[in-house]
Biotite code that builds the C-alpha atoms (Angstrom):
import biotite.structure as struc

atoms = struc.array([
    struc.Atom([125.994, 106.114, 116.850], chain_id="A", res_id=1, res_name="UNK", atom_name="CA", element="C"),
    struc.Atom([127.062, 105.219, 120.325], chain_id="A", res_id=2, res_name="UNK", atom_name="CA", element="C"),
    struc.Atom([125.257, 102.404, 122.088], chain_id="A", res_id=3, res_name="UNK", atom_name="CA", element="C"),
    struc.Atom([124.234, 104.675, 124.948], chain_id="A", res_id=4, res_name="UNK", atom_name="CA", element="C"),
    struc.Atom([122.556, 107.048, 122.477], chain_id="A", res_id=5, res_name="UNK", atom_name="CA", element="C"),
    struc.Atom([120.783, 104.165, 120.753], chain_id="A", res_id=6, res_name="UNK", atom_name="CA", element="C"),
    struc.Atom([119.474, 102.842, 124.081], chain_id="A", res_id=7, res_name="UNK", atom_name="CA", element="C"),
    struc.Atom([118.387, 106.349, 125.090], chain_id="A", res_id=8, res_name="UNK", atom_name="CA", element="C"),
    struc.Atom([116.460, 106.884, 121.828], chain_id="A", res_id=9, res_name="UNK", atom_name="CA", element="C"),
    struc.Atom([114.786, 103.468, 122.058], chain_id="A", res_id=10, res_name="UNK", atom_name="CA", element="C"),
    struc.Atom([113.843, 104.145, 125.687], chain_id="A", res_id=11, res_name="UNK", atom_name="CA", element="C"),
    struc.Atom([112.337, 107.505, 124.773], chain_id="A", res_id=12, res_name="UNK", atom_name="CA", element="C"),
    struc.Atom([110.405, 106.085, 121.842], chain_id="A", res_id=13, res_name="UNK", atom_name="CA", element="C"),
    struc.Atom([108.865, 103.039, 123.545], chain_id="A", res_id=14, res_name="UNK", atom_name="CA", element="C"),
    struc.Atom([109.053, 104.255, 127.169], chain_id="A", res_id=15, res_name="UNK", atom_name="CA", element="C"),
    struc.Atom([110.579, 101.211, 128.920], chain_id="A", res_id=16, res_name="UNK", atom_name="CA", element="C"),
    struc.Atom([113.363, 101.575, 131.470], chain_id="A", res_id=17, res_name="UNK", atom_name="CA", element="C"),
    struc.Atom([116.918, 101.415, 130.173], chain_id="A", res_id=18, res_name="UNK", atom_name="CA", element="C"),
    struc.Atom([117.346, 97.980, 131.777], chain_id="A", res_id=19, res_name="UNK", atom_name="CA", element="C"),
    struc.Atom([114.220, 96.739, 129.976], chain_id="A", res_id=20, res_name="UNK", atom_name="CA", element="C"),
    struc.Atom([115.499, 98.258, 126.735], chain_id="A", res_id=21, res_name="UNK", atom_name="CA", element="C"),
    struc.Atom([118.804, 96.408, 127.017], chain_id="A", res_id=22, res_name="UNK", atom_name="CA", element="C"),
    struc.Atom([116.994, 93.165, 127.884], chain_id="A", res_id=23, res_name="UNK", atom_name="CA", element="C"),
    struc.Atom([114.745, 93.561, 124.822], chain_id="A", res_id=24, res_name="UNK", atom_name="CA", element="C"),
    struc.Atom([117.738, 94.162, 122.557], chain_id="A", res_id=25, res_name="UNK", atom_name="CA", element="C"),
    struc.Atom([119.456, 91.050, 123.923], chain_id="A", res_id=26, res_name="UNK", atom_name="CA", element="C"),
    struc.Atom([116.291, 88.971, 123.432], chain_id="A", res_id=27, res_name="UNK", atom_name="CA", element="C"),
    struc.Atom([115.889, 90.174, 119.843], chain_id="A", res_id=28, res_name="UNK", atom_name="CA", element="C"),
    struc.Atom([119.542, 89.712, 118.856], chain_id="A", res_id=29, res_name="UNK", atom_name="CA", element="C"),
    struc.Atom([119.409, 85.965, 117.980], chain_id="A", res_id=30, res_name="UNK", atom_name="CA", element="C"),
    struc.Atom([116.331, 86.562, 115.813], chain_id="A", res_id=31, res_name="UNK", atom_name="CA", element="C"),
    struc.Atom([118.074, 89.430, 114.053], chain_id="A", res_id=32, res_name="UNK", atom_name="CA", element="C"),
    struc.Atom([121.137, 87.306, 113.292], chain_id="A", res_id=33, res_name="UNK", atom_name="CA", element="C"),
    struc.Atom([118.966, 84.444, 111.985], chain_id="A", res_id=34, res_name="UNK", atom_name="CA", element="C"),
    struc.Atom([117.009, 86.865, 109.781], chain_id="A", res_id=35, res_name="UNK", atom_name="CA", element="C"),
    struc.Atom([120.215, 88.415, 108.456], chain_id="A", res_id=36, res_name="UNK", atom_name="CA", element="C"),
    struc.Atom([121.586, 84.969, 107.541], chain_id="A", res_id=37, res_name="UNK", atom_name="CA", element="C"),
    struc.Atom([118.320, 84.067, 105.803], chain_id="A", res_id=38, res_name="UNK", atom_name="CA", element="C"),
    struc.Atom([118.425, 87.287, 103.747], chain_id="A", res_id=39, res_name="UNK", atom_name="CA", element="C"),
    struc.Atom([122.062, 86.709, 102.773], chain_id="A", res_id=40, res_name="UNK", atom_name="CA", element="C"),
    struc.Atom([121.282, 83.145, 101.660], chain_id="A", res_id=41, res_name="UNK", atom_name="CA", element="C"),
    struc.Atom([118.291, 84.370, 99.642], chain_id="A", res_id=42, res_name="UNK", atom_name="CA", element="C"),
    struc.Atom([120.390, 87.024, 97.927], chain_id="A", res_id=43, res_name="UNK", atom_name="CA", element="C"),
    struc.Atom([123.043, 84.428, 97.091], chain_id="A", res_id=44, res_name="UNK", atom_name="CA", element="C"),
    struc.Atom([120.451, 82.175, 95.478], chain_id="A", res_id=45, res_name="UNK", atom_name="CA", element="C"),
    struc.Atom([119.034, 85.100, 93.492], chain_id="A", res_id=46, res_name="UNK", atom_name="CA", element="C"),
    struc.Atom([122.476, 86.057, 92.273], chain_id="A", res_id=47, res_name="UNK", atom_name="CA", element="C"),
    struc.Atom([123.240, 82.480, 91.156], chain_id="A", res_id=48, res_name="UNK", atom_name="CA", element="C"),
    struc.Atom([119.891, 82.206, 89.327], chain_id="A", res_id=49, res_name="UNK", atom_name="CA", element="C"),
    struc.Atom([120.389, 85.556, 87.642], chain_id="A", res_id=50, res_name="UNK", atom_name="CA", element="C"),
    struc.Atom([123.772, 84.630, 86.184], chain_id="A", res_id=51, res_name="UNK", atom_name="CA", element="C"),
    struc.Atom([123.344, 80.876, 85.678], chain_id="A", res_id=52, res_name="UNK", atom_name="CA", element="C"),
    struc.Atom([121.955, 81.458, 82.174], chain_id="A", res_id=53, res_name="UNK", atom_name="CA", element="C"),
    struc.Atom([124.926, 83.637, 81.207], chain_id="A", res_id=54, res_name="UNK", atom_name="CA", element="C"),
    struc.Atom([127.417, 80.765, 81.349], chain_id="A", res_id=55, res_name="UNK", atom_name="CA", element="C"),
])
């Protein structure tokens, strides 16, 4: 999906201007990255716990 299409769909769904849509995406980006890292770390811990008894 192209970024322009994504911005257009978000703008249509929530009705902000395109500039406000881009600003919202930029504000949310650091939170998204932090959440993604937290999920990856949680999955790693689960994987280690699941196979720690196998060794």
